[in-house]
C-alpha positions as CSV (number, residue, x, y, z in Angstrom):
1,M,112.3,23.1,-6.0
2,E,111.4,20.1,-8.1
3,L,111.4,16.3,-7.5
4,P,114.7,14.3,-8.4
5,P,114.5,13.3,-12.1
6,A,114.4,9.6,-11.1
7,L,111.6,10.0,-8.9
8,R,109.5,12.2,-11.3
9,Q,110.0,9.6,-13.9
10,A,108.9,6.7,-11.6
11,V,105.9,8.7,-10.5
12,D,104.8,9.4,-14.1
13,R,105.1,5.8,-15.0
14,L,103.0,4.9,-12.0
15,L,100.3,7.4,-12.8
16,E,100.2,6.3,-16.5
17,G,96.6,5.4,-17.6
18,T,94.9,6.7,-14.4
19,S,91.7,8.6,-15.1
20,L,92.0,12.2,-14.5
21,S,88.4,12.6,-13.2
22,E,89.3,9.7,-10.7
23,L,92.4,11.7,-9.7
24,Q,90.5,14.8,-9.3
25,K,87.8,13.3,-7.1
26,A,90.5,11.5,-4.9
27,A,92.5,14.6,-4.7
28,R,89.6,16.6,-3.5
29,L,88.8,14.1,-0.8
30,L,92.5,13.9,0.3
31,S,92.8,17.8,0.4
32,S,89.6,18.0,2.5
33,R,91.0,15.4,5.0
34,Y,94.4,17.0,5.4
35,R,92.8,20.5,5.9
36,A,90.3,19.4,8.4
37,E,92.9,17.3,10.2
38,I,90.3,14.4,10.4
39,R,90.9,11.7,13.0
40,D,88.3,9.2,12.2
41,G,90.2,6.0,12.3
42,R,90.7,5.8,8.6
43,L,94.0,6.4,6.8
44,H,94.4,9.4,4.6
45,L,96.1,7.1,2.2
46,D,93.7,4.3,2.5
47,D,93.7,3.0,-1.0
48,R,95.8,2.8,-4.3
49,L,93.7,5.8,-5.8
50,A,94.2,8.1,-2.8
51,V,98.1,7.3,-2.9
52,K,98.0,8.1,-6.6
53,A,96.3,11.5,-5.8
54,Y,99.0,12.1,-3.3
55,L,101.6,11.5,-5.8
56,A,100.1,13.8,-8.3
57,T,99.3,16.7,-6.0
58,R,101.1,16.5,-2.5
59,L,104.4,14.6,-3.1
60,P,106.2,17.6,-4.7
61,A,105.3,19.9,-1.9
62,T,106.0,17.5,0.9
63,Y,109.3,16.5,-0.7
64,A,110.2,20.3,-0.9
65,A,109.5,20.8,2.8
66,I,111.4,17.6,3.8
67,R,114.3,18.4,1.7
68,A,114.5,22.1,2.9
69,S,114.4,20.9,6.5
70,L,117.1,18.5,5.9
71,D,119.3,21.0,4.3
72,E,119.2,23.0,7.5
73,I,120.4,19.9,9.6
74,A,123.3,19.5,7.1
75,Y,124.0,23.3,7.7
76,A,124.0,23.0,11.4
77,H,125.6,19.7,11.8
78,P,128.2,19.3,8.9
79,N,129.7,16.3,10.3
80,F,126.6,14.3,10.6
81,S,126.8,11.6,7.8
82,P,123.8,9.1,8.5
83,R,124.0,5.5,7.3
84,A,120.7,4.3,8.6
85,L,117.4,5.9,8.2
86,L,114.1,5.0,10.2
87,D,111.2,6.7,8.8
88,V,107.8,6.4,10.7
89,G,104.5,7.1,8.9
90,A,106.4,6.8,5.6
91,G,103.5,7.1,3.2
92,P,105.0,6.3,-0.4
93,G,108.6,7.3,0.8
94,S,108.9,11.1,0.4
95,V,111.6,11.1,3.2
96,L,113.4,8.3,1.7
97,W,114.1,10.3,-1.5
98,A,114.8,13.5,0.1
99,A,117.2,11.9,2.7
100,A,119.1,10.1,0.0
101,D,119.4,13.2,-1.9
102,C,120.9,15.2,1.0
103,W,123.2,12.3,2.4
104,P,124.5,10.0,-0.1
105,T,126.0,8.0,2.8
106,L,122.6,6.3,3.4
107,T,122.8,2.6,2.9
108,D,119.9,1.3,4.9
109,A,116.4,2.5,5.2
110,L,113.5,1.2,7.5
111,M,110.1,2.5,6.4
112,L,107.0,2.1,8.7
113,E,103.7,2.7,7.1
114,A,100.1,1.4,8.1
115,S,98.7,1.7,4.7
116,A,99.2,-1.4,2.4
117,A,98.5,0.7,-0.5
118,A,101.1,3.3,0.4
119,R,103.7,0.7,1.3
120,E,103.0,-1.0,-2.2
121,V,103.5,2.2,-4.1
122,G,106.4,3.2,-1.8
123,E,108.2,-0.2,-2.8
124,Q,107.6,0.4,-6.5
125,L,108.9,3.9,-6.5
126,G,111.8,2.8,-4.1
127,D,113.1,0.4,-6.7
128,T,115.0,3.3,-8.4
129,A,115.8,5.1,-5.0
130,P,119.6,5.4,-4.4
131,V,119.6,3.5,-1.0
132,A,121.0,0.1,-1.1
133,T,118.8,-1.7,1.3
134,T,115.2,-0.4,1.9
135,R,112.6,-2.4,4.1
136,W,109.0,-1.7,4.5
137,L,107.0,-2.7,7.5
138,S,103.4,-2.6,8.5
139,A,103.0,-0.6,11.7
140,D,100.1,1.4,13.1
141,I,101.6,4.1,15.3
142,T,98.4,4.5,17.4
143,R,98.9,1.1,18.5
144,G,102.6,1.3,19.5
145,L,105.7,0.6,17.5
146,P,107.2,-3.0,17.1
147,K,110.7,-3.6,18.5
148,L,113.0,-1.5,16.3
149,P,116.8,-1.0,16.0
150,Q,118.3,2.5,16.6
151,A,119.0,4.6,13.5
152,D,121.2,7.5,12.7
153,L,118.3,9.4,11.2
154,V,114.8,9.2,12.6
155,T,112.0,11.0,10.9
156,L,108.3,11.7,11.4
157,S,107.0,13.8,8.5
158,Y,103.3,15.1,8.5
159,V,102.2,12.4,10.9
160,L,101.3,14.2,14.2
161,D,98.4,15.9,12.7
162,E,96.8,12.3,12.3
163,I,96.9,11.2,16.0
164,A,95.8,12.6,19.3
165,P,98.1,14.7,21.5
166,A,98.5,12.0,24.2
167,E,99.6,9.4,21.4
168,A,102.0,12.1,20.1
169,D,103.6,12.5,23.4
170,V,104.2,8.8,23.7
171,L,105.3,8.5,20.0
172,V,107.9,11.4,20.3
173,D,109.5,9.7,23.4
174,R,109.7,6.4,21.7
175,L,111.2,7.9,18.6
176,W,113.9,9.8,20.6
177,S,114.8,6.5,22.3
178,L,115.3,5.0,18.9
179,T,117.5,8.0,17.6
180,A,121.3,7.5,17.6
181,G,121.9,10.8,15.8
182,V,119.3,13.1,14.8
183,L,115.5,13.0,15.1
184,V,113.4,15.2,12.6
185,V,109.7,16.2,13.1
186,I,107.9,18.0,10.2
187,E,104.4,19.3,10.4
188,P,102.1,21.5,8.1
189,G,102.9,25.2,8.6
190,T,99.6,26.1,10.5
191,P,99.1,27.3,13.9
192,A,98.1,23.8,14.9
193,G,101.2,22.3,13.4
194,W,103.4,24.7,15.3
195,R,101.7,23.9,18.5
196,R,102.5,20.1,18.0
197,I,106.0,21.1,17.2
198,L,106.3,23.1,20.3
199,A,104.9,20.1,22.3
200,A,107.6,17.8,20.7
201,R,110.3,20.6,21.3
202,E,109.3,20.9,25.0
203,R,109.7,17.0,25.4
204,L,112.9,16.6,23.7
205,T,114.6,19.4,25.3
206,R,113.6,18.0,28.7
207,S,115.1,14.8,27.6
208,G,118.4,16.5,27.0
209,A,118.3,16.9,23.3
210,H,120.3,19.4,21.4
211,L,118.2,21.6,19.0
212,L,119.9,21.9,15.6
213,A,117.1,23.8,13.7
214,P,115.1,25.8,13.3
215,C,115.4,27.1,16.7
216,P,118.7,29.2,17.5
217,H,118.1,28.6,21.2
218,T,116.3,26.2,23.6
219,A,114.5,28.8,25.7
220,P,110.7,29.0,25.5
221,C,109.5,30.1,22.1
222,P,109.2,33.9,22.2
223,L,106.2,33.9,19.5
224,A,102.8,34.3,20.8
225,P,99.4,33.9,19.0
226,P,98.3,35.2,16.5
227,D,101.8,34.8,15.3
228,W,103.5,31.4,14.8
229,C,106.8,30.0,13.5
230,H,106.6,28.3,10.0
231,F,108.4,28.5,6.7
232,A,107.4,28.0,3.0
233,R,109.1,26.6,-0.2
234,R,107.9,27.3,-3.7
235,V,107.1,24.2,-5.8
236,A,106.8,23.8,-9.4
237,R,103.5,22.3,-10.5
238,S,103.5,19.7,-13.4
239,R,100.8,19.8,-16.1
240,L,99.2,16.9,-14.3
241,H,99.4,18.5,-11.0
242,R,97.5,21.6,-12.3
243,L,94.9,19.6,-14.1
244,T,94.2,17.5,-11.1
245,K,93.9,20.4,-8.7
246,G,92.3,22.5,-11.3
247,G,94.7,25.4,-11.1
248,D,96.5,27.5,-13.7
249,V,99.4,28.9,-11.8
250,P,102.6,26.9,-12.4
251,W,103.7,26.8,-8.8
252,E,102.5,26.8,-5.3
253,D,103.9,27.6,-1.8
254,E,104.1,24.8,0.7
255,K,104.1,26.2,4.3
256,Y,105.7,24.0,6.9
257,I,107.4,23.8,10.4
258,F,110.0,21.3,11.4
259,L,112.2,20.5,14.4
260,A,115.6,18.6,14.4
261,A,116.9,17.3,17.7
262,S,120.3,15.7,18.0
263,R,122.3,13.6,20.5
264,Q,125.4,15.5,19.9
265,P,125.6,19.4,19.7
266,G,125.9,21.0,16.5
267,E,126.3,24.5,15.2
268,P,122.9,26.1,15.3
269,A,122.3,29.5,13.6
270,A,122.8,32.7,15.5
271,A,119.5,33.8,14.0
272,R,116.6,32.4,11.9
273,V,114.6,34.6,9.3
274,L,111.1,34.2,10.5
275,A,109.2,36.0,7.6
276,P,109.6,37.1,3.9
277,P,112.2,40.0,4.0
278,R,110.6,43.4,3.5
279,T,112.5,45.5,0.9
280,A,112.5,49.2,0.2
281,K,114.8,51.5,-1.7
282,G,118.3,51.0,-0.1
283,M,117.0,48.9,2.8
284,I,116.0,45.4,3.9
285,T,114.1,44.5,7.0
286,L,114.3,41.1,8.4
287,K,112.3,39.5,11.3
288,L,114.8,37.5,13.2
289,C,114.6,34.9,16.0
290,R,118.0,35.2,17.8
291,A,120.2,33.0,19.9
292,D,119.1,35.0,23.1
293,A,115.6,34.1,22.5
294,S,114.3,37.5,21.2
295,V,112.4,38.1,18.2
296,A,113.0,41.5,16.6
297,D,113.0,43.3,13.3
298,R,116.5,44.1,11.9
299,T,116.6,47.0,9.2
300,V,119.8,46.7,7.0
301,T,120.6,49.8,5.0
302,K,122.8,50.0,1.7
303,R,125.3,52.1,3.7
304,E,126.1,49.0,5.8
305,G,127.9,47.4,2.9
306,L,128.7,43.7,3.8
307,A,125.8,43.4,6.1
308,F,123.4,44.7,3.3
309,R,125.0,42.0,0.8
310,A,124.4,39.4,3.3
311,A,120.8,40.4,4.0
312,R,119.9,40.6,0.2
313,R,120.9,36.7,0.1
314,L,118.7,35.8,3.0
315,D,115.1,34.5,2.4
316,W,112.3,33.3,4.7
317,G,113.4,30.3,6.8
318,D,117.1,31.0,6.1
319,S,119.6,30.7,9.0
320,V,122.1,33.6,9.8
321,G,125.5,32.3,10.5
322,T,126.5,34.9,13.1
323,D,125.0,38.0,14.4
324,G,128.1,39.7,13.1
325,D,126.9,39.0,9.6
326,L,124.3,41.7,9.9
327,G,126.0,43.9,12.6
């Protein structure tokens, strides 16, 4: 997956003239903070150079994870056509671009971000975003949100890892109250990210939310440590991306986990592929989470014809339309 051309061009213009050595140093610091999930009161994107490092090394990956998550919502809720977006902890606007690409119906976006540097860059990039009205507000989510209008689509992307669990509970409750249609929470695909998603899932289902994705059921998650639920998207690396991160491989895999909760029931998948399919001669084995809250391998052989052809098209994270598709 790659960034939309308009966003890629806007990022390239913004990064012009930035010292590679400065980008590399800022990228190393940013990566260490993300990996360690540091909560020291500082913002990860606390200055313009940190935001530029994010654009060069993290934006393609977070965009891919967000866009893939939104695709699953569109699949599970085909009649959902949001007009208003509320993005909390917006950074430089990753969600804005992914949501506009998924739903051309969006006409209004309200972006909340504590970092002045991230807001400034987001506004610059947003000048070419295909959303008619985009407003940026300063908001520190750890101190509570200001009075806000409800929105059809409410998003919280890669934010819960920066705040304490008690603050996360309050934030999820508040965001659900602001959700007129669908609330989406996205986290890094780590065991800790999965646990944060599970906590949000429990609160939302207790509040009567309908789960659209990725879960095909509302029962307690059947996975147990050391296993955990997460997905991955392969991301193309630009030359600057490779130089900044000091890597030679032209791609990377972004691992993520998400949750989509809706005010209205959708058409959730009958099953979800929880791991890369395992292939052997004439057979494919899929690890599936099913609507009955069970997790089991399903081996499909070439002799099964239609089911085998359906299995060949499936990848890690994909939804399975009906159990009958695979027999």
